[in-house]
N, C-alpha and C positions, 0 to 999 in steps of 0.2 A: 287333270288336264292343266296345263301351266297357264295361268292368265297374264296377258300382256301388260306391259306398263308404257303407256304413251306420254310423251314430254311434248308441250307447245312452249315454243320459245319466241314465236313470231306472232304478229296479228293474224287474227282467224276468227270466223264465226261459227260457233259450234252450235249444231242443232239436231234433230232427229228425223229418220224417215224410214218406214219399214223396219223396225228395230235394229236400224244402223245408226251408229254415230257419223253424223254428216260434216266434214270440215271445209267450209266455205272460206275462199280467198277475195273478198269485196275489192281490195284496193289492187287485186292483180285482174283484171276483165278476162283475160285469155287464158286463165288459169283454171282448170277443171276442178270440180269438187272431189273430195276423196271420201270414200266411207268405210266404216270398220264395224263389224259386228259386235254389238254391246255385250252380248253373251260372252266374248272372248277378253274382256277387259277387266283386270284387277285393281289397275291404279291408274289416274290421269294426272298428270301435274301440270298446273296452268300457271306459267310464269311471266308472260310477257303482260302488261297492263292493258293493251289495246285487244285482249281477248272477250268476245261476246259469248255468252253462252245462254241457251233459252231453257225457259222454266220445264218445258216439255221433257227434254233431255236431261236436265239434273233429275226428274221423276223417276226416268227409266233407268238412270244409273243408281239410284238409290235402291230402286226395287232389284238390282242387278248386284247389289251389296260391292259396287264398285267404289274405292276410297278416291275421292276427288280433293286433291291437294293443292294449296294455294301458296304463292310465295312471296317474299316481301321484296322492297327495293334493292335489296342485296344479294337478290337470287336463291335464298335460302328458303326452304318450305317452313310454312307458319301457320297454315290453317289445315283442318282436315273436316270433310262432310260426312257424317254417319247418318243412317237410318235411326228415326226413335223406336224402332222395335227391329232387333236383328235376329230374333229366335222366337219360336211358338211358346216357350215355357219360360219367357223371359222374366215374367213377376215371380215364380216359383225361383228361379235360380238367384234372382236377386236376393231374396229373402234367404237362402242358404248363405250367399255370400256375406251379406252383412249381420247374419249370425255367426259366423265362424269365431271361433274360440282363439283368445289371446296366444295359449300354447300352439296351436294348430299354425297360426301365422308366424310364429317365432321359429317353428320346424320348416315351414316353408321357404322362409328366407335363407334359413340356415342352408337347405339344398340348394337355394337359388346362386348363392355367393359361391359354394364349393363346385358347382357346374361352372361358373364364370371363371374363376382361377383356374380350374383344370384346362379349360379351353385357352386360357392364356398360356399355360405351361405348354400344351400342347401346341401352338402356334409358336411358341419360341423353339421347340423340338424341330417344328417343320423348317424352320430359317437357320437351323444349326446353331442356335443359342443356348445357353445352359439353362435350363428349367428347374434346377434343384431348389432355389431359393422360393420360388413359386409353388413348388411341392410342398415344401414346408409350411408356407402359410395354408395350403389346403388343410392340413392336418391340425391347425390351430383355430380353425373355424368352430365357434360353439355355437350353442341354440341361440336365434337372433343376431349372431355375429356381434355379440357385447363388445368384443375388443376390437372392432372395426378392423378384420383382416383385409375386408375388400380394399380399402383404401390404402393399405399398405402396400397389397398387391399391385394395386392400379399404378402406385407412384413408382414402385422399381420397374414395372412392365413399360411403361412409356418413357422412363427416363434411357430404358437399353431397346426398345424396340426400331426406333430410326438412327442410323448413323448421322445424326443431326447435333452439334454441339449445343448445350444447354436447352435441348428440347423438354417440354413437359404439356401437359395435356391441360389446356386452357381453351375455354371458347373463343376468347379474344386473342390466342396467342400466336407464334408465328406459324406458317406452314409447315405441316399439312393439317393443321388443326382446321382450316377450313374445309377440306375436305372430309375430315373424320365429323365435322357438324352437320354436312350435308348428307353423309351417309346415315349417320346416327338418326336424323329427322326422317329419313325414308322408312328406315327399320321401326321407327316409333310408330310410323303410321300403318306398317304392316302390323304390329302387335296391336294398336287400336282396333283395327279392321276385325281382326281374329278373335278379339275379345267379344266385341259385338255381336259377331255370329254365333259366339258360343254362349250368348246371353249373359253376358258379364258385364258388370260396370265399370269402365275404364278408369272412372274417377276416384273409385276405393281401393286403394293398396294394401298390400300385406306388411310394407316396410315403408315406402315413401307417403309421406301424408302432409305436403305442404298445402295449405288451403288454397294458393294461388294455382294450384296446378290441377288441372282437370283431367290430365292422364296418367295419374301416379300408378296405378296397377300396369298400364302399358310400360313405364319405366321400369317396374320392377321385372316383368316379365322377359323383357328384351336383352337383361343383362348378360344372361350367358351367350346370346346371340352377337353381342359387340366384337367380340374376336373375328367373328366373319368379315366384318365390315373392315377392322383393321386389316385384314389380309389383302382385300380389295385395295385398299389405300395405299399398305406396303408395296406391292405391286407397280401399282401406277407411281409411286415416289421412284422405283428402282428402273423404272423405264428412263429416267432423266428427264422427263416433261416438266415444262414450266408449271410449278405448283402453287405458284403466288396468286393465281386467277382460277377461277372455276370456269374452265372453258366448255364449249360443247361437249368436245371429245371426253373430256374428263367427267362431265355430268352423265353422259350416255353409258359411260362404265359403272358409276355409282348406281345408276337407275337401274341396272341388273340385279341389284341385290337381291330382290324378293324371288328371281328364279335361280339363284346360287343353290348349288348342290349341295347338301349337307346331310351328315349321316346322323339318324335318329331312331333307337331302338333298334340297332344293328342294319338299317336298311338306308340307301341313300334317297333323298327328297328333296324338292324344290323348296327353298327357305320358306316360302309363305304357306307351303302345307305343312312343314314341320310347326310352323308358328300356332296352326289352328290344332296340331295335336297337343301342343303344351297348352294351349287354353283348354282344351276339353280335359285334359288331365288334371288342370287346376279346378275345373268344375268339378270333377269326380272328388276331389280332396275335400273341397265347402261340402259337398253332398254326403260324404263320409263312406264312400265305396272304395275309396283309396287314400294311401297316405302318401303317395310319391308325383311328384310332377315330371313329367317326361321330357327333358332338354336334349337339343342335338350335341354331339361332341365332334370335335376335329377328326378326321379320319386318319388316326396314328393310335398305335396301342397306348394305354394308359396303366399298364398292369401293376405297377410299384407304388400306386397311392392308394 
């Protein structure tokens, strides 16, 4: 079942009744309450500062493993509410994760970088752009990506992805960096939610290790998924829409990212479900029953890499 993503961009009073999320509009006396089954919810995004949410609803959302995402004054997702316990074997899984060997982590990061650059190349091929240079980067990725082929590939990829003079990937750069920031923030929440559900610590990465970053493992596993966000942003740019501001329409399209169809293990699956398969395969690597992380790929053949 595909879980729903609900966005709240106006003042509202959110509570619960009969296992439903109840949306009240206290400033509009003539507006009837709306209800949504909590079991259908995968993500809710709270953007407006005048949203009130009851503790009873928060408890039920956490029990349902619904990700509650809050936004800052610039309307970008900045907070993520998660349960303290997301899996029945959580302590055991933490132990295996924390005891993972350095060689294993290096190998897992190599797999991750290869999967990411392959998807960037497939995205180029889908757009009719030349992917040969990206394919060469794939072949140069060594264990732990010591030569930083990921950064080289990313620089080339973004310099040539959009037909925008002098565009480069920079969080504070020109549009559509604002769209990419928003899409990646949603993707990060999807990754963190899946990691918690798989009984893993999002704060202990296989490569990323910034002590100020509480979601280093989420930042690791989301890397091969980034090109799917890029695809959505590219399609928005191509419509000719005004991308200087994150309009309600643009945000509604970016909020569909968890439900995107992606190809994983030869089959199509919603992105949020694919992410759960990725995080579960990562747990199997930590446990020792597998040596391969399962990542999605763009739905184009990549036989010659």
